[in-house]
Structure formats: structure tokens, C-alpha cells
Backbone as XML, in Angstrom:
<?xml version="1.0"?>
<chain id="A" units="angstrom">
  <residue number="1" name="UNK">
    <atom name="N" x="166.909" y="57.438" z="2.404"/>
    <atom name="CA" x="166.895" y="56.180" z="2.276"/>
    <atom name="C" x="166.105" y="55.106" z="3.085"/>
  </residue>
  <residue number="2" name="UNK">
    <atom name="N" x="165.203" y="54.210" z="2.582"/>
    <atom name="CA" x="163.811" y="54.107" z="3.205"/>
    <atom name="C" x="164.972" y="52.731" z="4.303"/>
  </residue>
  <residue number="3" name="UNK">
    <atom name="N" x="164.652" y="52.731" z="5.713"/>
    <atom name="CA" x="165.806" y="51.941" z="6.100"/>
    <atom name="C" x="164.916" y="50.260" z="6.190"/>
  </residue>
  <residue number="4" name="UNK">
    <atom name="N" x="163.821" y="50.677" z="6.716"/>
    <atom name="CA" x="162.797" y="50.010" z="6.701"/>
    <atom name="C" x="162.232" y="48.657" z="5.516"/>
  </residue>
  <residue number="5" name="UNK">
    <atom name="N" x="162.545" y="49.279" z="4.357"/>
    <atom name="CA" x="162.501" y="48.214" z="3.379"/>
    <atom name="C" x="163.793" y="47.916" z="3.225"/>
  </residue>
  <residue number="6" name="UNK">
    <atom name="N" x="164.945" y="48.788" z="3.748"/>
    <atom name="CA" x="166.289" y="47.781" z="3.146"/>
    <atom name="C" x="166.473" y="46.421" z="3.773"/>
  </residue>
  <residue number="7" name="UNK">
    <atom name="N" x="165.951" y="47.029" z="4.964"/>
    <atom name="CA" x="165.952" y="45.584" z="6.092"/>
    <atom name="C" x="164.739" y="44.533" z="5.760"/>
  </residue>
  <residue number="8" name="UNK">
    <atom name="N" x="163.843" y="45.020" z="5.557"/>
    <atom name="CA" x="162.790" y="43.928" z="5.238"/>
    <atom name="C" x="163.177" y="43.042" z="3.581"/>
  </residue>
  <residue number="9" name="UNK">
    <atom name="N" x="163.825" y="44.003" z="2.750"/>
    <atom name="CA" x="164.713" y="42.951" z="1.847"/>
    <atom name="C" x="166.204" y="42.339" z="2.159"/>
  </residue>
  <residue number="10" name="UNK">
    <atom name="N" x="166.813" y="42.986" z="3.104"/>
    <atom name="CA" x="167.668" y="42.061" z="3.432"/>
    <atom name="C" x="167.430" y="40.698" z="3.801"/>
  </residue>
  <residue number="11" name="UNK">
    <atom name="N" x="166.489" y="41.112" z="4.882"/>
    <atom name="CA" x="165.666" y="39.524" z="5.558"/>
    <atom name="C" x="165.231" y="38.344" z="4.602"/>
  </residue>
  <residue number="12" name="UNK">
    <atom name="N" x="164.714" y="38.899" z="3.566"/>
    <atom name="CA" x="163.944" y="38.424" z="2.302"/>
    <atom name="C" x="165.425" y="37.130" z="1.797"/>
  </residue>
  <residue number="13" name="UNK">
    <atom name="N" x="166.344" y="38.742" z="1.560"/>
    <atom name="CA" x="167.491" y="37.791" z="0.995"/>
    <atom name="C" x="167.419" y="36.604" z="1.524"/>
  </residue>
  <residue number="14" name="UNK">
    <atom name="N" x="168.349" y="37.264" z="3.196"/>
    <atom name="CA" x="168.816" y="35.832" z="3.953"/>
    <atom name="C" x="167.857" y="34.908" z="3.995"/>
  </residue>
  <residue number="15" name="UNK">
    <atom name="N" x="166.915" y="34.718" z="3.596"/>
    <atom name="CA" x="165.770" y="33.669" z="4.247"/>
    <atom name="C" x="165.633" y="32.533" z="2.284"/>
  </residue>
  <residue number="16" name="UNK">
    <atom name="N" x="166.357" y="33.744" z="1.128"/>
    <atom name="CA" x="166.369" y="33.137" z="0.332"/>
    <atom name="C" x="167.111" y="32.137" z="0.163"/>
  </residue>
  <residue number="17" name="UNK">
    <atom name="N" x="168.558" y="32.364" z="0.568"/>
    <atom name="CA" x="169.847" y="31.892" z="0.883"/>
    <atom name="C" x="169.789" y="30.482" z="1.922"/>
  </residue>
  <residue number="18" name="UNK">
    <atom name="N" x="168.751" y="30.850" z="3.213"/>
    <atom name="CA" x="169.138" y="30.221" z="4.276"/>
    <atom name="C" x="169.288" y="29.918" z="4.926"/>
  </residue>
  <residue number="19" name="UNK">
    <atom name="N" x="169.548" y="31.335" z="5.411"/>
    <atom name="CA" x="170.147" y="31.730" z="6.821"/>
    <atom name="C" x="170.728" y="30.953" z="7.995"/>
  </residue>
  <residue number="20" name="UNK">
    <atom name="N" x="171.227" y="30.454" z="8.193"/>
    <atom name="CA" x="171.878" y="30.037" z="9.515"/>
    <atom name="C" x="171.458" y="28.072" z="9.315"/>
  </residue>
  <residue number="21" name="UNK">
    <atom name="N" x="171.359" y="27.845" z="8.244"/>
    <atom name="CA" x="170.934" y="26.715" z="7.481"/>
    <atom name="C" x="172.340" y="26.392" z="7.241"/>
  </residue>
  <residue number="22" name="UNK">
    <atom name="N" x="172.973" y="24.759" z="7.262"/>
    <atom name="CA" x="174.053" y="24.202" z="7.434"/>
    <atom name="C" x="174.381" y="23.926" z="6.014"/>
  </residue>
  <residue number="23" name="UNK">
    <atom name="N" x="175.372" y="23.750" z="5.215"/>
    <atom name="CA" x="175.305" y="23.727" z="4.033"/>
    <atom name="C" x="176.490" y="22.125" z="4.236"/>
  </residue>
  <residue number="24" name="UNK">
    <atom name="N" x="176.794" y="21.358" z="2.820"/>
    <atom name="CA" x="177.578" y="20.542" z="3.160"/>
    <atom name="C" x="178.640" y="21.359" z="2.226"/>
  </residue>
  <residue number="25" name="UNK">
    <atom name="N" x="179.918" y="21.098" z="2.727"/>
    <atom name="CA" x="181.251" y="21.534" z="2.354"/>
    <atom name="C" x="182.371" y="19.866" z="2.727"/>
  </residue>
  <residue number="26" name="UNK">
    <atom name="N" x="182.975" y="20.324" z="1.027"/>
    <atom name="CA" x="183.734" y="18.421" z="0.932"/>
    <atom name="C" x="184.722" y="18.738" z="0.944"/>
  </residue>
  <residue number="27" name="UNK">
    <atom name="N" x="185.127" y="17.687" z="1.899"/>
    <atom name="CA" x="187.013" y="17.605" z="2.301"/>
    <atom name="C" x="188.182" y="16.358" z="1.739"/>
  </residue>
  <residue number="28" name="UNK">
    <atom name="N" x="188.934" y="16.291" z="1.840"/>
    <atom name="CA" x="189.796" y="15.401" z="1.632"/>
    <atom name="C" x="189.571" y="14.062" z="1.904"/>
  </residue>
  <residue number="29" name="UNK">
    <atom name="N" x="188.990" y="13.709" z="2.743"/>
    <atom name="CA" x="188.243" y="12.662" z="3.886"/>
    <atom name="C" x="186.659" y="12.732" z="3.943"/>
  </residue>
  <residue number="30" name="UNK">
    <atom name="N" x="186.201" y="13.354" z="2.903"/>
    <atom name="CA" x="184.330" y="12.917" z="3.101"/>
    <atom name="C" x="183.835" y="14.752" z="2.599"/>
  </residue>
  <residue number="31" name="UNK">
    <atom name="N" x="182.665" y="14.593" z="3.903"/>
    <atom name="CA" x="182.189" y="16.222" z="3.808"/>
    <atom name="C" x="181.935" y="16.388" z="5.227"/>
  </residue>
  <residue number="32" name="UNK">
    <atom name="N" x="181.496" y="17.642" z="5.457"/>
    <atom name="CA" x="180.896" y="17.830" z="6.918"/>
    <atom name="C" x="180.241" y="18.848" z="6.534"/>
  </residue>
  <residue number="33" name="UNK">
    <atom name="N" x="179.224" y="19.373" z="7.473"/>
    <atom name="CA" x="177.916" y="20.280" z="7.607"/>
    <atom name="C" x="178.938" y="21.565" z="8.218"/>
  </residue>
  <residue number="34" name="UNK">
    <atom name="N" x="178.693" y="22.712" z="7.491"/>
    <atom name="CA" x="179.467" y="24.348" z="7.794"/>
    <atom name="C" x="178.397" y="25.164" z="7.719"/>
  </residue>
  <residue number="35" name="UNK">
    <atom name="N" x="178.354" y="25.963" z="8.580"/>
    <atom name="CA" x="177.789" y="27.044" z="8.003"/>
    <atom name="C" x="178.701" y="28.258" z="7.896"/>
  </residue>
  <residue number="36" name="UNK">
    <atom name="N" x="177.153" y="28.748" z="6.517"/>
    <atom name="CA" x="177.822" y="29.780" z="5.973"/>
    <atom name="C" x="178.565" y="31.249" z="6.917"/>
  </residue>
  <residue number="37" name="UNK">
    <atom name="N" x="179.647" y="31.624" z="6.367"/>
    <atom name="CA" x="180.173" y="33.190" z="7.256"/>
    <atom name="C" x="178.950" y="33.991" z="6.643"/>
  </residue>
  <residue number="38" name="UNK">
    <atom name="N" x="178.624" y="34.979" z="7.675"/>
    <atom name="CA" x="177.411" y="36.169" z="7.501"/>
    <atom name="C" x="178.677" y="37.209" z="7.017"/>
  </residue>
  <residue number="39" name="UNK">
    <atom name="N" x="177.681" y="38.150" z="6.210"/>
    <atom name="CA" x="178.477" y="39.079" z="5.734"/>
    <atom name="C" x="177.416" y="40.629" z="6.222"/>
  </residue>
  <residue number="40" name="UNK">
    <atom name="N" x="178.636" y="40.903" z="7.114"/>
    <atom name="CA" x="177.926" y="42.443" z="7.629"/>
    <atom name="C" x="177.244" y="43.662" z="7.142"/>
  </residue>
  <residue number="41" name="UNK">
    <atom name="N" x="176.272" y="44.087" z="7.310"/>
    <atom name="CA" x="176.164" y="45.338" z="6.640"/>
    <atom name="C" x="175.947" y="46.503" z="7.366"/>
  </residue>
  <residue number="42" name="UNK">
    <atom name="N" x="176.798" y="47.403" z="8.156"/>
    <atom name="CA" x="175.997" y="48.131" z="8.924"/>
    <atom name="C" x="175.513" y="49.515" z="8.561"/>
  </residue>
  <residue number="43" name="UNK">
    <atom name="N" x="174.403" y="49.569" z="8.756"/>
    <atom name="CA" x="173.864" y="51.135" z="8.408"/>
    <atom name="C" x="173.662" y="51.873" z="9.382"/>
  </residue>
  <residue number="44" name="UNK">
    <atom name="N" x="174.479" y="53.198" z="8.715"/>
    <atom name="CA" x="174.416" y="54.458" z="9.983"/>
    <atom name="C" x="173.685" y="55.772" z="9.018"/>
  </residue>
  <residue number="45" name="UNK">
    <atom name="N" x="173.326" y="56.550" z="9.795"/>
    <atom name="CA" x="172.503" y="57.910" z="9.388"/>
    <atom name="C" x="173.154" y="58.258" z="8.030"/>
  </residue>
  <residue number="46" name="UNK">
    <atom name="N" x="174.364" y="58.244" z="7.970"/>
    <atom name="CA" x="174.884" y="59.070" z="6.684"/>
    <atom name="C" x="175.782" y="58.164" z="5.764"/>
  </residue>
  <residue number="47" name="UNK">
    <atom name="N" x="175.756" y="56.982" z="6.180"/>
    <atom name="CA" x="176.615" y="56.426" z="5.136"/>
    <atom name="C" x="176.190" y="54.704" z="5.419"/>
  </residue>
  <residue number="48" name="UNK">
    <atom name="N" x="177.939" y="53.750" z="4.868"/>
    <atom name="CA" x="176.947" y="52.405" z="5.277"/>
    <atom name="C" x="178.465" y="51.406" z="4.984"/>
  </residue>
  <residue number="49" name="UNK">
    <atom name="N" x="178.754" y="50.351" z="6.162"/>
    <atom name="CA" x="179.995" y="49.653" z="5.769"/>
    <atom name="C" x="179.287" y="48.462" z="5.309"/>
  </residue>
  <residue number="50" name="UNK">
    <atom name="N" x="180.191" y="47.585" z="4.044"/>
    <atom name="CA" x="179.594" y="46.249" z="4.017"/>
    <atom name="C" x="180.408" y="45.471" z="4.262"/>
  </residue>
  <residue number="51" name="UNK">
    <atom name="N" x="180.228" y="44.381" z="5.043"/>
    <atom name="CA" x="181.867" y="43.433" z="4.966"/>
    <atom name="C" x="182.159" y="43.894" z="5.993"/>
  </residue>
  <residue number="52" name="UNK">
    <atom name="N" x="183.445" y="43.964" z="6.027"/>
    <atom name="CA" x="184.866" y="44.671" z="6.919"/>
    <atom name="C" x="185.256" y="45.485" z="5.801"/>
  </residue>
  <residue number="53" name="UNK">
    <atom name="N" x="184.630" y="46.336" z="5.389"/>
    <atom name="CA" x="185.640" y="47.280" z="3.894"/>
    <atom name="C" x="185.532" y="48.430" z="5.397"/>
  </residue>
  <residue number="54" name="UNK">
    <atom name="N" x="185.582" y="49.386" z="3.891"/>
    <atom name="CA" x="185.361" y="51.248" z="4.131"/>
    <atom name="C" x="184.141" y="51.579" z="4.397"/>
  </residue>
  <residue number="55" name="UNK">
    <atom name="N" x="183.923" y="52.492" z="5.281"/>
    <atom name="CA" x="183.080" y="53.783" z="5.539"/>
    <atom name="C" x="182.607" y="54.050" z="4.351"/>
  </residue>
  <residue number="56" name="UNK">
    <atom name="N" x="181.352" y="53.926" z="3.592"/>
    <atom name="CA" x="180.828" y="54.584" z="2.258"/>
    <atom name="C" x="179.410" y="55.544" z="2.627"/>
  </residue>
  <residue number="57" name="UNK">
    <atom name="N" x="180.065" y="57.006" z="1.870"/>
    <atom name="CA" x="178.638" y="58.059" z="2.433"/>
    <atom name="C" x="177.319" y="57.398" z="1.493"/>
  </residue>
  <residue number="58" name="UNK">
    <atom name="N" x="176.104" y="57.590" z="2.005"/>
    <atom name="CA" x="175.096" y="57.481" z="0.797"/>
    <atom name="C" x="175.444" y="58.040" z="-0.682"/>
  </residue>
  <residue number="59" name="UNK">
    <atom name="N" x="175.983" y="59.222" z="-0.704"/>
    <atom name="CA" x="176.200" y="60.141" z="-1.832"/>
    <atom name="C" x="176.652" y="59.610" z="-3.053"/>
  </residue>
  <residue number="60" name="UNK">
    <atom name="N" x="177.823" y="58.248" z="-2.317"/>
    <atom name="CA" x="178.964" y="58.104" z="-3.346"/>
    <atom name="C" x="178.074" y="57.265" z="-4.405"/>
  </residue>
  <residue number="61" name="UNK">
    <atom name="N" x="178.056" y="56.958" z="-5.408"/>
    <atom name="CA" x="177.366" y="56.147" z="-6.609"/>
    <atom name="C" x="177.503" y="54.509" z="-6.585"/>
  </residue>
  <residue number="62" name="UNK">
    <atom name="N" x="178.748" y="54.486" z="-6.057"/>
    <atom name="CA" x="178.951" y="52.829" z="-5.425"/>
    <atom name="C" x="178.002" y="52.873" z="-4.310"/>
  </residue>
  <residue number="63" name="UNK">
    <atom name="N" x="177.498" y="53.158" z="-3.971"/>
    <atom name="CA" x="176.556" y="52.924" z="-2.391"/>
    <atom name="C" x="175.844" y="53.143" z="-2.769"/>
  </residue>
  <residue number="64" name="UNK">
    <atom name="N" x="175.171" y="53.984" z="-3.346"/>
    <atom name="CA" x="173.946" y="54.109" z="-4.355"/>
    <atom name="C" x="173.462" y="52.892" z="-4.289"/>
  </residue>
  <residue number="65" name="UNK">
    <atom name="N" x="174.437" y="52.446" z="-5.995"/>
    <atom name="CA" x="173.571" y="51.419" z="-6.456"/>
    <atom name="C" x="173.933" y="50.140" z="-5.644"/>
  </residue>
  <residue number="66" name="UNK">
    <atom name="N" x="174.273" y="49.827" z="-4.259"/>
    <atom name="CA" x="174.028" y="48.367" z="-4.134"/>
    <atom name="C" x="172.599" y="49.519" z="-3.067"/>
  </residue>
  <residue number="67" name="UNK">
    <atom name="N" x="172.559" y="50.395" z="-2.298"/>
    <atom name="CA" x="171.370" y="50.212" z="-1.565"/>
    <atom name="C" x="170.552" y="50.095" z="-2.883"/>
  </residue>
  <residue number="68" name="UNK">
    <atom name="N" x="170.319" y="50.482" z="-4.103"/>
    <atom name="CA" x="169.492" y="50.160" z="-4.869"/>
    <atom name="C" x="169.164" y="48.782" z="-5.363"/>
  </residue>
  <residue number="69" name="UNK">
    <atom name="N" x="170.515" y="48.186" z="-5.296"/>
    <atom name="CA" x="170.006" y="46.622" z="-5.716"/>
    <atom name="C" x="169.249" y="46.196" z="-4.517"/>
  </residue>
  <residue number="70" name="UNK">
    <atom name="N" x="169.225" y="46.037" z="-3.239"/>
    <atom name="CA" x="168.831" y="45.619" z="-2.014"/>
    <atom name="C" x="167.403" y="45.764" z="-2.309"/>
  </residue>
  <residue number="71" name="UNK">
    <atom name="N" x="167.250" y="47.331" z="-2.410"/>
    <atom name="CA" x="165.870" y="48.247" z="-2.544"/>
    <atom name="C" x="164.476" y="47.402" z="-3.421"/>
  </residue>
  <residue number="72" name="UNK">
    <atom name="N" x="165.713" y="47.092" z="-4.476"/>
    <atom name="CA" x="164.989" y="46.249" z="-5.943"/>
    <atom name="C" x="164.969" y="44.490" z="-5.321"/>
  </residue>
  <residue number="73" name="UNK">
    <atom name="N" x="165.228" y="43.804" z="-4.504"/>
    <atom name="CA" x="165.380" y="43.201" z="-3.839"/>
    <atom name="C" x="166.174" y="42.234" z="-4.478"/>
  </residue>
  <residue number="74" name="UNK">
    <atom name="N" x="167.383" y="42.260" z="-4.755"/>
    <atom name="CA" x="168.737" y="41.930" z="-5.338"/>
    <atom name="C" x="169.951" y="41.915" z="-4.360"/>
  </residue>
  <residue number="75" name="UNK">
    <atom name="N" x="170.569" y="41.002" z="-4.111"/>
    <atom name="CA" x="171.937" y="40.879" z="-3.797"/>
    <atom name="C" x="172.738" y="42.382" z="-4.306"/>
  </residue>
  <residue number="76" name="UNK">
    <atom name="N" x="172.985" y="42.960" z="-3.732"/>
    <atom name="CA" x="174.211" y="43.995" z="-4.608"/>
    <atom name="C" x="175.423" y="43.794" z="-5.292"/>
  </residue>
  <residue number="77" name="UNK">
    <atom name="N" x="174.901" y="43.819" z="-6.823"/>
    <atom name="CA" x="176.234" y="43.596" z="-7.916"/>
    <atom name="C" x="177.405" y="43.285" z="-8.032"/>
  </residue>
  <residue number="78" name="UNK">
    <atom name="N" x="177.809" y="44.421" z="-6.506"/>
    <atom name="CA" x="179.240" y="44.140" z="-6.503"/>
    <atom name="C" x="179.986" y="43.072" z="-5.593"/>
  </residue>
  <residue number="79" name="UNK">
    <atom name="N" x="178.669" y="42.126" z="-5.304"/>
    <atom name="CA" x="179.446" y="40.710" z="-4.661"/>
    <atom name="C" x="179.920" y="40.002" z="-5.623"/>
  </residue>
  <residue number="80" name="UNK">
    <atom name="N" x="179.574" y="40.022" z="-7.068"/>
    <atom name="CA" x="179.743" y="38.693" z="-7.403"/>
    <atom name="C" x="180.562" y="38.664" z="-8.285"/>
  </residue>
  <residue number="81" name="UNK">
    <atom name="N" x="181.913" y="39.593" z="-8.320"/>
    <atom name="CA" x="183.114" y="39.029" z="-8.464"/>
    <atom name="C" x="183.557" y="38.656" z="-7.022"/>
  </residue>
  <residue number="82" name="UNK">
    <atom name="N" x="183.294" y="38.684" z="-5.950"/>
    <atom name="CA" x="183.851" y="37.786" z="-4.488"/>
    <atom name="C" x="182.961" y="36.549" z="-4.382"/>
  </residue>
  <residue number="83" name="UNK">
    <atom name="N" x="181.914" y="36.674" z="-5.195"/>
    <atom name="CA" x="181.114" y="35.386" z="-4.982"/>
    <atom name="C" x="180.165" y="34.690" z="-5.609"/>
  </residue>
  <residue number="84" name="UNK">
    <atom name="N" x="181.098" y="34.132" z="-6.567"/>
    <atom name="CA" x="180.336" y="34.195" z="-7.670"/>
    <atom name="C" x="179.363" y="32.808" z="-7.996"/>
  </residue>
  <residue number="85" name="UNK">
    <atom name="N" x="179.699" y="32.297" z="-7.175"/>
    <atom name="CA" x="178.383" y="31.182" z="-6.607"/>
    <atom name="C" x="177.652" y="31.727" z="-5.957"/>
  </residue>
  <residue number="86" name="UNK">
    <atom name="N" x="177.344" y="32.760" z="-5.215"/>
    <atom name="CA" x="176.359" y="33.517" z="-4.656"/>
    <atom name="C" x="176.838" y="34.005" z="-2.751"/>
  </residue>
  <residue number="87" name="UNK">
    <atom name="N" x="176.153" y="34.269" z="-2.362"/>
    <atom name="CA" x="176.532" y="34.957" z="-1.014"/>
    <atom name="C" x="176.373" y="33.535" z="-0.468"/>
  </residue>
</chain>
């Protein structure tokens, strides 16, 4: 696992979506600025934890696909059902 590449691509993806930049959230009485909730990714020597999910070893096919998406410069495809409008 190339941790440097993963971290570099995560930094680029965060910049792409405007990390830390407030977004307009429409409310019943108008609108307000809201900071998007981060989606934590914790990398370990032998696996990872995405969000508040379970530990996933690097040998697991879904974990390998997640990492490959990030290494290719994309958001993990497994996030599409939970975030259809983007992360």
C-alpha cells in the first residue's frame, strides 16, 4: 500500500470538494451556511476504517477496490449510494 500516494490523493480530493468551505443549506425560514461533515478515513498497517464503520483488512476485495479508487484519484465508488450528490 502506497500511503504517500493515498494521502496525496485524499488531499487533492478534499481540495476538489472545497474542504472547510461553508455551503449554503436551505431551511424552512431561508438559508444558512453549514460546514460539511468530514468522512474520516483511518489507515492502519494492516487495514483501514472508513467513516464509523468496521475495521477492514487490506486483503478484503472491497477494501482493495476502495484503495484503488483513491489511488486512481477518485472518491471510493462504495460511497455513491450514501452520497449520491457527492461527498
